[in-house]
KELUM-561687 format. One line per 8 residues: number of its first residue (from 1); their letters; for each residue x, y, z of C-alpha. Coordinates in steps of 0.001 Angstrom, whole numbers. Example, Ala and Ser with C-alpha at 12.3 -4.5 7.8 and 13.67 -1.06 7.14 Angstrom:
2
1> AS> 12300 -4500 7800 ~ 13670 -1060 7140
END
This chain:
640
1> MGDYLPSV> -16011 -18450 -8881 ~ -14883 -19801 -5528 ~ -16711 -21297 -2569 ~ -19302 -18567 -2032 ~ -22163 -17037 -3995 ~ -24328 -14010 -3261 ~ -27701 -14855 -1759 ~ -30355 -14534 -4452
9> TALQASFV> -32758 -13237 -1826 ~ -30255 -10565 -804 ~ -29650 -9517 -4408 ~ -33365 -9122 -4998 ~ -33956 -7249 -1752 ~ -30845 -5065 -1558 ~ -30058 -4338 -5184 ~ -33366 -4699 -7081
17> LGEETTPD> -31704 -6929 -9641 ~ -34664 -9122 -10426 ~ -38074 -10445 -9516 ~ -39233 -13674 -7892 ~ -39610 -15207 -11340 ~ -36096 -14253 -12464 ~ -33977 -17424 -12748 ~ -31170 -17604 -10205
25> EELLDRFG> -28502 -17915 -12884 ~ -29723 -14782 -14668 ~ -30016 -12829 -11429 ~ -26460 -13717 -10426 ~ -25228 -12641 -13854 ~ -26881 -9243 -13412 ~ -24804 -8582 -10288 ~ -22202 -6057 -11453
33> RIEVVHNG> -23638 -5832 -14970 ~ -25719 -3226 -16764 ~ -27304 -3237 -20178 ~ -26626 -94 -22173 ~ -29298 1011 -24639 ~ -28239 3096 -27632 ~ -30253 5107 -30113 ~ -29438 2858 -33030
41> LDLQSPGA> -27029 5120 -34923 ~ -24700 2907 -36926 ~ -24590 183 -34294 ~ -22428 -2770 -35207 ~ -24939 -5205 -33692 ~ -28635 -4750 -34479 ~ -29852 -5271 -30905 ~ -29374 -1572 -29998
49> SFFVRNLQ> -28008 -2594 -26602 ~ -25201 -4604 -25055 ~ -23824 -5528 -21647 ~ -21200 -3618 -19678 ~ -19753 -5695 -16842 ~ -18301 -2746 -14970 ~ -18285 -4472 -11563 ~ -17250 -7911 -12819
57> FDVGRFDG> -13642 -9008 -13203 ~ -11345 -11700 -14551 ~ -11501 -14447 -11928 ~ -9352 -16977 -13756 ~ -10424 -20504 -14587 ~ -12835 -22735 -12780 ~ -11246 -25710 -11056 ~ -12323 -27944 -13900
65> GLADGGSQ> -10793 -25641 -16480 ~ -12276 -24303 -19670 ~ -12300 -25978 -23004 ~ -10553 -23024 -24647 ~ -8190 -22432 -21731 ~ -9589 -18922 -21219 ~ -10737 -17010 -18170 ~ -14077 -16388 -16549
73> IGHRILPV> -15544 -12929 -15972 ~ -17519 -12560 -12773 ~ -16927 -12330 -9031 ~ -14903 -14050 -6375 ~ -17191 -13534 -3392 ~ -15434 -13180 -29 ~ -17649 -12990 3078 ~ -16791 -10611 5915
81> DDGNNGDN> -18336 -9980 9319 ~ -18202 -6935 11612 ~ -19274 -8974 14658 ~ -17084 -9095 17775 ~ -15170 -6029 16524 ~ -14082 -7959 13460 ~ -12393 -10758 15404 ~ -14322 -13748 14087
89> PTNRETEE> -13841 -16887 11966 ~ -15340 -15307 8816 ~ -12837 -12461 8725 ~ -9956 -14748 9619 ~ -10810 -17050 6713 ~ -11117 -14197 4220 ~ -7947 -12466 5429 ~ -6081 -15760 5180
97> TIRKTLSV> -7388 -16254 1630 ~ -6180 -12782 656 ~ -2807 -13322 2338 ~ -2242 -16476 320 ~ -3423 -14822 -2902 ~ -871 -12035 -2404 ~ 1829 -14588 -1414 ~ 2486 -12794 1872
105> SEGHLAPY> 4259 -15021 4397 ~ 2328 -16559 7260 ~ 2488 -14372 10347 ~ 2557 -11119 8384 ~ -350 -8858 7524 ~ -1581 -8568 3950 ~ -3182 -5116 3493 ~ -5260 -4236 449
113> EIIFTHPE> -7561 -1559 -932 ~ -11369 -1728 -841 ~ -13624 103 -3306 ~ -17258 287 -2216 ~ -19833 -48 -4986 ~ -23509 420 -5794 ~ -24732 -2364 -8109 ~ -28384 -1523 -7436
121> TNGPDGEG> -30828 -66 -9951 ~ -30868 3379 -8388 ~ -27769 5458 -7742 ~ -26333 6277 -4328 ~ -28493 9388 -4007 ~ -31646 7645 -5190 ~ -31641 9038 -8698 ~ -32932 6747 -11423
129> LWREFPGE> -29875 5891 -13464 ~ -31585 3147 -15381 ~ -34811 1201 -15451 ~ -35494 -2412 -14599 ~ -37325 -4058 -17482 ~ -39374 -7092 -16328 ~ -37640 -10249 -17424 ~ -34867 -8305 -19162
137> GRKGTLKT> -32713 -6675 -16487 ~ -31711 -3087 -15942 ~ -30912 -814 -18821 ~ -29620 2705 -19185 ~ -29158 5228 -21962 ~ -26253 7565 -22590 ~ -28202 10358 -20894 ~ -29073 8420 -17734
145> IAGPGGVT> -25871 6492 -17091 ~ -23699 9557 -17690 ~ -25518 11304 -14839 ~ -24345 11697 -11231 ~ -23465 8368 -9652 ~ -23683 6499 -12929 ~ -21138 4599 -14960 ~ -18973 7730 -15167
153> QGSATHRG> -18164 6915 -11523 ~ -17952 3207 -12238 ~ -20781 2786 -9705 ~ -18087 3239 -7033 ~ -18607 5783 -4276 ~ -15985 5174 -1564 ~ -12458 3831 -1293 ~ -10735 2692 1879
161> GAVGFHGV> -7965 351 2924 ~ -7892 -2830 5025 ~ -4841 -3550 7178 ~ -5356 -7314 6947 ~ -6236 -8074 10559 ~ -9579 -8312 12413 ~ -11329 -6391 9647 ~ -9642 -3111 10623
169> THNSPENY> -10001 -477 7889 ~ -8497 2957 7231 ~ -10685 5618 5652 ~ -11116 9306 5093 ~ -13010 10454 7193 ~ -10776 8650 9670 ~ -13547 6888 11603 ~ -15821 6172 8624
177> HGNQFQVR> -17605 2814 8948 ~ -16263 2617 12499 ~ -12991 1394 10940 ~ -14742 -1836 9957 ~ -16049 -3186 6645 ~ -19796 -2416 6860 ~ -20469 -3835 3406 ~ -24111 -4894 3915
185> GYPAVAVG> -25879 -3563 847 ~ -22590 -1940 -159 ~ -20233 -4570 -1687 ~ -16548 -3666 -1739 ~ -14063 -4739 -4404 ~ -10768 -5818 -2813 ~ -7638 -4903 -4785 ~ -4022 -5805 -4042
193> MTIADVHP> -762 -4306 -5288 ~ 2300 -6146 -6564 ~ 5733 -4705 -7342 ~ 8086 -6571 -9654 ~ 11076 -8170 -7920 ~ 9922 -7056 -4461 ~ 8982 -9668 -1871 ~ 5234 -9479 -1068
201> DVVASQRN> 6061 -9138 2646 ~ 7957 -5941 1910 ~ 5153 -4587 -277 ~ 2723 -5323 2551 ~ 4943 -3632 5126 ~ 5384 -525 2983 ~ 1614 -232 2506 ~ 742 -531 6166
209> RASFLLND> 3465 1887 7247 ~ 2315 4503 4741 ~ -1325 3902 5619 ~ -905 4090 9400 ~ 1043 7339 9009 ~ -1144 9211 6534 ~ -4405 7973 8056 ~ -3459 9338 11470
217> GVNFSVRD> -5809 12303 11870 ~ -6533 12547 8129 ~ -8479 15691 7224 ~ -11510 14918 5067 ~ -12620 17330 2351 ~ -15681 19471 2757 ~ -15994 19702 -1009 ~ -17392 16794 -2986
225> YKNDFVRI> -14542 14883 -4591 ~ -15761 15901 -8050 ~ -14957 19508 -7083 ~ -11825 18910 -5031 ~ -8381 19994 -6198 ~ -5967 17053 -6242 ~ -2630 18475 -5122 ~ -879 15277 -4033
233> RDINTVLM> -292 13976 -7550 ~ 3486 13981 -8073 ~ 6306 12470 -6059 ~ 7811 15797 -4968 ~ 4522 16946 -3464 ~ 3947 13545 -1838 ~ 7286 13804 -60 ~ 6680 17427 1006
241> FTRDWIVH> 3251 16588 2396 ~ 4592 13508 4208 ~ 7413 15504 5808 ~ 5030 18148 7099 ~ 2378 15608 8124 ~ 4881 13784 10339 ~ 5723 17026 12139 ~ 2051 17993 12430
249> RALTRVQN> 941 14640 13830 ~ 3859 14409 16263 ~ 3028 17876 17596 ~ -663 17005 17898 ~ 77 13778 19745 ~ 2516 15467 22115 ~ -177 18011 22895 ~ -2820 15343 23586
257> GSIEATPE> -416 13177 25555 ~ -381 10142 23253 ~ 3348 10674 22552 ~ 5751 11369 25397 ~ 7305 14827 25166 ~ 10878 13667 25666 ~ 13661 16266 25391 ~ 14580 14803 21988
265> VRAILDEL> 11042 15041 20634 ~ 10519 18513 22064 ~ 13777 19784 20552 ~ 12873 18415 17112 ~ 9400 19944 17212 ~ 10745 23292 18402 ~ 12983 23317 15340 ~ 10612 21952 12680
273> ASPALEIY> 7067 22921 13696 ~ 5526 26303 12946 ~ 2095 27975 13019 ~ 2199 28284 9224 ~ 2620 24520 8861 ~ -379 23872 11084 ~ -2512 26382 9177 ~ -1834 24923 5733
281> LGSEDWTC> -2339 21303 6781 ~ -5635 22258 8387 ~ -6866 24160 5343 ~ -9447 22869 2875 ~ -6863 23139 90 ~ -4854 20236 1543 ~ -7635 17970 2743 ~ -8018 14503 1232
289> YCAEHRAS> -11283 12889 211 ~ -11468 9121 474 ~ -9814 7974 -2744 ~ -7321 10842 -2845 ~ -6184 9798 635 ~ -5757 6173 -395 ~ -3884 7188 -3551 ~ -1467 9178 -1387
297> VDYLMTAL> -806 5918 491 ~ -63 4176 -2819 ~ 2265 7010 -3772 ~ 4152 7209 -480 ~ 4668 3457 -77 ~ 6492 3330 -3418 ~ 8483 6562 -2944 ~ 10070 6195 499
305> QFTEAGFR> 11819 3325 2270 ~ 10564 3297 5861 ~ 13939 3101 7564 ~ 16154 5834 8966 ~ 18443 5370 5978 ~ 15472 5769 3653 ~ 14394 8978 5375 ~ 17935 10353 5256
313> EIYDGTSL> 18212 9542 1588 ~ 15166 11672 789 ~ 15274 14488 3324 ~ 18859 15165 4413 ~ 20089 18423 2909 ~ 16671 19492 1622 ~ 14966 22779 2363 ~ 12086 23115 4813
321> WGKRPEDL> 10312 26459 5064 ~ 13419 28389 4091 ~ 15758 26461 6404 ~ 18172 23558 5912 ~ 17843 21606 9185 ~ 20814 19386 9935 ~ 20085 15639 9918 ~ 16504 16321 8821
329> GAKLFALY> 15912 12722 7738 ~ 16924 11297 11117 ~ 14766 13826 12963 ~ 11734 13039 10828 ~ 12292 9314 11301 ~ 12386 9773 15074 ~ 9004 11520 14963 ~ 7537 9060 12440
337> SRVIVAKA> 8541 6095 14624 ~ 6539 7472 17521 ~ 3524 8582 15489 ~ 3014 5265 13736 ~ 3237 3201 16924 ~ 820 5563 18682 ~ -1599 5206 15769 ~ -1382 1403 16020
345> QGVPYREE> -2030 1282 19770 ~ -5372 -274 20506 ~ -5152 -2327 17322 ~ -4035 -5927 17972 ~ -1291 -5443 15427 ~ 987 -8440 15180 ~ 3862 -6419 13756 ~ 3761 -3466 16136
353> GQMAGGIS> 7234 -4242 17394 ~ 8579 -3896 13857 ~ 6759 -709 12909 ~ 9335 1716 14278 ~ 12399 -281 13312 ~ 11811 -410 9594 ~ 12528 -3220 7198 ~ 15424 -5556 7786
361> PESWAGSD> 16402 -8897 6288 ~ 15818 -10444 9713 ~ 12281 -9058 9923 ~ 11258 -9834 6361 ~ 13082 -13019 5475 ~ 11031 -14605 2754 ~ 11856 -17485 453 ~ 14476 -15297 -1245
369> GGQFFTPL> 16118 -14359 2035 ~ 14377 -11002 2288 ~ 15349 -7655 847 ~ 15238 -3972 1541 ~ 12782 -1877 -421 ~ 14141 223 -3270 ~ 11800 3108 -4192 ~ 10495 3210 -7737
377> WQRMGLSR> 12316 6436 -8542 ~ 15683 4821 -7840 ~ 14848 1770 -9918 ~ 13919 4069 -12806 ~ 17331 5754 -12682 ~ 16132 9061 -11249 ~ 18173 11114 -8779 ~ 17561 12627 -5343
385> DDVRPFDS> 17373 16039 -6987 ~ 14611 14772 -9275 ~ 12376 13818 -6346 ~ 13334 16322 -3648 ~ 10314 17762 -1865 ~ 9094 21310 -2228 ~ 10344 23693 449 ~ 6803 24644 1419
393> PEQYDAYE> 3277 25085 45 ~ 4383 28590 -909 ~ 6913 27124 -3336 ~ 4360 24573 -4527 ~ 1877 27343 -5370 ~ 4594 29446 -6996 ~ 5540 26560 -9277 ~ 1933 25743 -10203
401> NARIHGTL> 1190 29352 -11117 ~ 4419 29620 -13108 ~ 3688 26387 -14975 ~ 188 27434 -15954 ~ 1024 31029 -16856 ~ 4347 30355 -18586 ~ 6551 32167 -16054 ~ 8925 29357 -15082
409> KQYKARWS> 11933 31613 -15711 ~ 10781 33987 -12989 ~ 9994 31044 -10689 ~ 13515 29652 -11075 ~ 14980 33078 -10326 ~ 12865 33436 -7183 ~ 13831 29954 -5942 ~ 17336 29873 -7399
417> DYPVIPLP> 18850 28302 -4275 ~ 16316 25431 -4300 ~ 14665 25205 -7747 ~ 12301 22231 -7412 ~ 10784 21183 -10740 ~ 8477 18265 -9907 ~ 8214 15130 -11958 ~ 5008 14792 -14012
425> PGKALPYA> 1946 13376 -12239 ~ 2284 9593 -11987 ~ 5998 9502 -12830 ~ 7795 7017 -10538 ~ 4443 6317 -8853 ~ 1934 3444 -9190 ~ -370 5529 -11422 ~ -1321 9067 -12355
433> PQTNADLI> -4554 10823 -11456 ~ -7248 10811 -14115 ~ -7601 14095 -15943 ~ -10992 15199 -17202 ~ -9917 13880 -20601 ~ -9148 10495 -19037 ~ -12576 10304 -17378 ~ -14304 10995 -20684
441> AVFIKKVH> -12078 8528 -22543 ~ -12764 5811 -19964 ~ -16502 6389 -20146 ~ -16402 6180 -23944 ~ -14336 2995 -23867 ~ -16630 1482 -21259 ~ -20100 2157 -22651 ~ -19658 3802 -26073
449> DWRDVGGI> -16646 1990 -27447 ~ -16064 2318 -31179 ~ -15787 -1448 -31502 ~ -19347 -1825 -30172 ~ -21208 1148 -31591 ~ -19181 2658 -34429 ~ -17653 6075 -34957 ~ -20810 8165 -35352
457> QTATAIMA> -22276 7004 -32054 ~ -18950 7391 -30259 ~ -18648 10925 -31622 ~ -22053 11865 -30219 ~ -20942 10651 -26785 ~ -17764 12747 -26948 ~ -19665 15896 -27885 ~ -22392 15169 -25326
465> FMKTATER> -19762 15789 -22645 ~ -18910 19259 -23968 ~ -21029 21272 -21534 ~ -19865 19359 -18465 ~ -16223 19312 -19550 ~ -16002 23012 -20386 ~ -17668 24033 -17140 ~ -15397 21761 -15122
473> HGISAQDY> -12156 22541 -16940 ~ -12684 26230 -17604 ~ -12079 26103 -21354 ~ -14282 27376 -24148 ~ -16611 25291 -26282 ~ -14378 26152 -29230 ~ -11335 24777 -27389 ~ -13208 21565 -26588
481> AGLAAPII> -14312 21230 -30209 ~ -10741 21773 -31356 ~ -9541 18901 -29166 ~ -12433 16638 -30185 ~ -12387 17169 -33967 ~ -9216 15152 -34761 ~ -10380 12357 -32454 ~ -13726 12194 -34223
489> GELLVADA> -12007 12286 -37600 ~ -9960 9237 -36646 ~ -13144 7461 -35554 ~ -14493 7981 -39078 ~ -11232 6628 -40488 ~ -11658 3523 -38327 ~ -15202 3127 -39655 ~ -13872 3345 -43198
497> LAKGAPDG> -11335 575 -42582 ~ -13952 -1661 -40946 ~ -16318 -1134 -43886 ~ -13713 -1711 -46594 ~ -13507 2025 -47433 ~ -16395 2125 -49967 ~ -17041 5352 -51887 ~ -20451 5663 -50262
505> WFAKAGPT> -18973 6015 -46786 ~ -16847 8999 -47755 ~ -19933 10678 -49200 ~ -22287 10086 -46290 ~ -20006 10160 -43226 ~ -19948 13947 -42883 ~ -23696 14562 -43314 ~ -24577 11614 -41050
513> LGAALTGL> -22239 12877 -38355 ~ -23543 16432 -38712 ~ -27132 15270 -38266 ~ -26202 13217 -35211 ~ -24276 16034 -33555 ~ -26852 18741 -34202 ~ -29371 16446 -32563 ~ -27495 17153 -29335
521> VPDAPPER> -28304 20881 -29449 ~ -30424 21523 -26346 ~ -33471 23707 -26033 ~ -31845 27101 -25699 ~ -32327 30734 -26729 ~ -32192 30941 -30540 ~ -28854 32728 -30610 ~ -27245 30084 -28391
529> AIALRELF> -28821 27211 -30337 ~ -27577 28634 -33644 ~ -24041 29013 -32272 ~ -24000 25427 -30994 ~ -25378 24107 -34248 ~ -22635 25879 -36177 ~ -20012 24575 -33767 ~ -21199 20969 -34103
537> LGVAGGAA> -21414 21227 -37884 ~ -17875 22612 -37858 ~ -16669 19577 -35918 ~ -18449 17270 -38362 ~ -16973 19124 -41313 ~ -13451 19016 -39909 ~ -13717 15309 -39153 ~ -15093 14569 -42626
545> ELLTSQKA> -12277 16580 -44178 ~ -9690 14512 -42320 ~ -11426 11344 -43540 ~ -11590 12502 -47164 ~ -7928 13513 -47185 ~ -7022 9859 -46584 ~ -9485 8314 -49041 ~ -6953 7061 -51583
553> ELQARCGG> -4686 5588 -48920 ~ -7554 3878 -47087 ~ -9022 2378 -50244 ~ -5609 1115 -51295 ~ -5176 -578 -47921 ~ -8573 -2251 -47959 ~ -8928 -3156 -51596 ~ -12674 -3203 -51015
561> IPMDRAVV> -12423 -5794 -48214 ~ -13439 -4820 -44654 ~ -10636 -5107 -42123 ~ -11107 -7137 -38963 ~ -12633 -4912 -36265 ~ -10172 -6093 -33617 ~ -7250 -5098 -35839 ~ -8815 -1711 -36553
569> DAELDKML> -9547 -1179 -32864 ~ -5889 -1718 -31956 ~ -4839 680 -34712 ~ -7375 3241 -33516 ~ -5812 3229 -30049 ~ -2471 4148 -31618 ~ -4053 6856 -33780 ~ -5709 8438 -30756
577> ANDIVAAR> -2687 8352 -28434 ~ -1330 11803 -29318 ~ -4806 13343 -29230 ~ -5416 11964 -25749 ~ -2058 13352 -24595 ~ -2987 16781 -25979 ~ -6303 16685 -24140 ~ -4602 15576 -20916
585> NTEVGDRA> -2108 18428 -21148 ~ -4734 21129 -21639 ~ -4619 23376 -18586 ~ -7598 24682 -16662 ~ -8727 28248 -17136 ~ -8108 29125 -13462 ~ -6482 26652 -11050 ~ -8304 28257 -8111
593> TFVKNNIP> -11700 27615 -9705 ~ -11556 24703 -12119 ~ -10594 21046 -11694 ~ -8308 19078 -14017 ~ -7009 16099 -12004 ~ -9231 13517 -10362 ~ -8743 10392 -8253 ~ -12287 9075 -7813
601> PQTLLDIL> -12990 5728 -6115 ~ -13284 4132 -9555 ~ -9642 4787 -10550 ~ -8329 1409 -9373 ~ -11265 -334 -11063 ~ -10416 1441 -14312 ~ -6823 236 -13946 ~ -8010 -3336 -13343
609> HGLHKPVA> -10126 -3150 -16500 ~ -7174 -1792 -18499 ~ -8949 1511 -19115 ~ -6623 3852 -17197 ~ -3043 3325 -18291 ~ 29 5316 -19322 ~ 735 6145 -22944 ~ 4242 4735 -22388
617> PSDWNDGM> 5315 2535 -19434 ~ 7949 5104 -18421 ~ 5205 7689 -17882 ~ 4406 5859 -14647 ~ 6745 3140 -13361 ~ 8110 1135 -16303 ~ 5440 -1479 -15655 ~ 6834 -2479 -12263
625> VGFVYLGT> 3557 -1967 -10359 ~ 550 -4202 -10864 ~ -2908 -4483 -9332 ~ -4876 -7674 -8817 ~ -8556 -8323 -8190 ~ -8749 -10225 -4903 ~ -12494 -10566 -4597 ~ -15739 -8791 -3815
633> LMDRGEVR> -16420 -8431 -99 ~ -20014 -9014 981 ~ -21597 -9260 4403 ~ -21791 -12906 5447 ~ -25573 -12527 5792 ~ -25780 -11820 2045 ~ -23679 -14825 1058 ~ -24487 -18491 656
END
């Protein structure tokens, strides 16, 4: 789709997607596609494999249109070039294309997110995730593609942001890729954000302001993101972290001379800064790996209007480290205005003069005359008290411990003068982090979907994750089985509907499932193997019991006629909704050891594919925020 195509030579050399004899059309189709091989258990299609286009997207219609009026799945290739520090015709053309796609006015920047991907046969660390079959393409099994770097990560390994000018990028670590694209052999999916009833210029301004602020001196995690604790996941924590980050960065820049230590600035820092603030922001607990950092930008840009009035609205009257500083919002805005301009110095930023002054109708007059930005929380009818920031990380930790251990009454007594109860993760934000349950559900939907492989095969995939999930989440195998059993039972119900609910299915479903699940029992000491076998048979028995309890109702519905699989699939999603919520809400065994929330680089890709979404629109933002695939960035030398 579009004017550019990947170079076949580059695809063969960089990504091992074919041989010299592979037809060009087939090789291009393999770019961003894998073939998943299954073990043949109750597959709906006899081929025992099917395609997953995890790095391909809806690119709309070709210029000539389609006979059925539908869309094309593939790529919109956009070339980029790091030459001349990013100031070159290739980047200007691509940035102009993206600006027009996002409907940002001429003369304004159009920032967007970039998710770096690995479409090659081997994973990012060289492990063999799948094999290349001569003349057939690459294929993987459940065991190989569920491994490190596989489809469970969406083949995505880094997320950054582009400011929309001269190929300048923001990353964590701060200077990763030299703040340029560097996509040779490492294609990046470009994703834009839209907000209903907000002018694109304002959306763009909010993104760049949040990005320039939070990227200034960002602290990268030492831990791998799979083992990092995501703390910035609700609006109250976002606003606490932002408040403290502004103070921290202003102090740092005064100390290194990049911000003038005027009497006003010095007085504000003397009042707001403290050694404790510096210690916590420099700790590993509050570092941000790449995608977590970019998600915090998404969160902040939709939570705070970048004007003095917007800062006052959030921060005036709130508590900071046990104090109630007068005019806190105005003081923070004064520091923010200096930090963000200092960060932008050295970047030929066309809007630098506007960065400190905030949004105004004069600055952002679009076709509708321009508008101020109204944060999502206000548009959803929430109050200042609902979103007020935590007093300090001490209060944050006190709340988290109270929530997990059921001691909220004691927490409220301890913080009776400022009892912050944060909104749920994702509420009044563009999206929520992905819990461990979400990651498993996305993987299942992506490569072991019921509609493709049937309930038995899907059940084996769910139980195959038990060891990893229990070790990561800190729950017992019995707890995992208890969460999985009703889900698996509903998969068998879906199978019954798709088969017409024949008597034979009710008789064989349980034994077939039991045999499939016990086949997952690993080589282990006899005592351990026996315990696992009993656990898996218990899951199969519980699922079969749920199926049998509905036999009369299911047979009455079907009347011996199989239901359309698409209809059953939609019904299955509704049946599973409460089970997924229960799994999401399951707490970790120890919040200091185990990980529940995740924002990997793939999260935006999962949103684009419709795989990560709220149960109800009000869980996130009432559907006001959208994401759009802009294109796949490739080095101009790999494009024709």
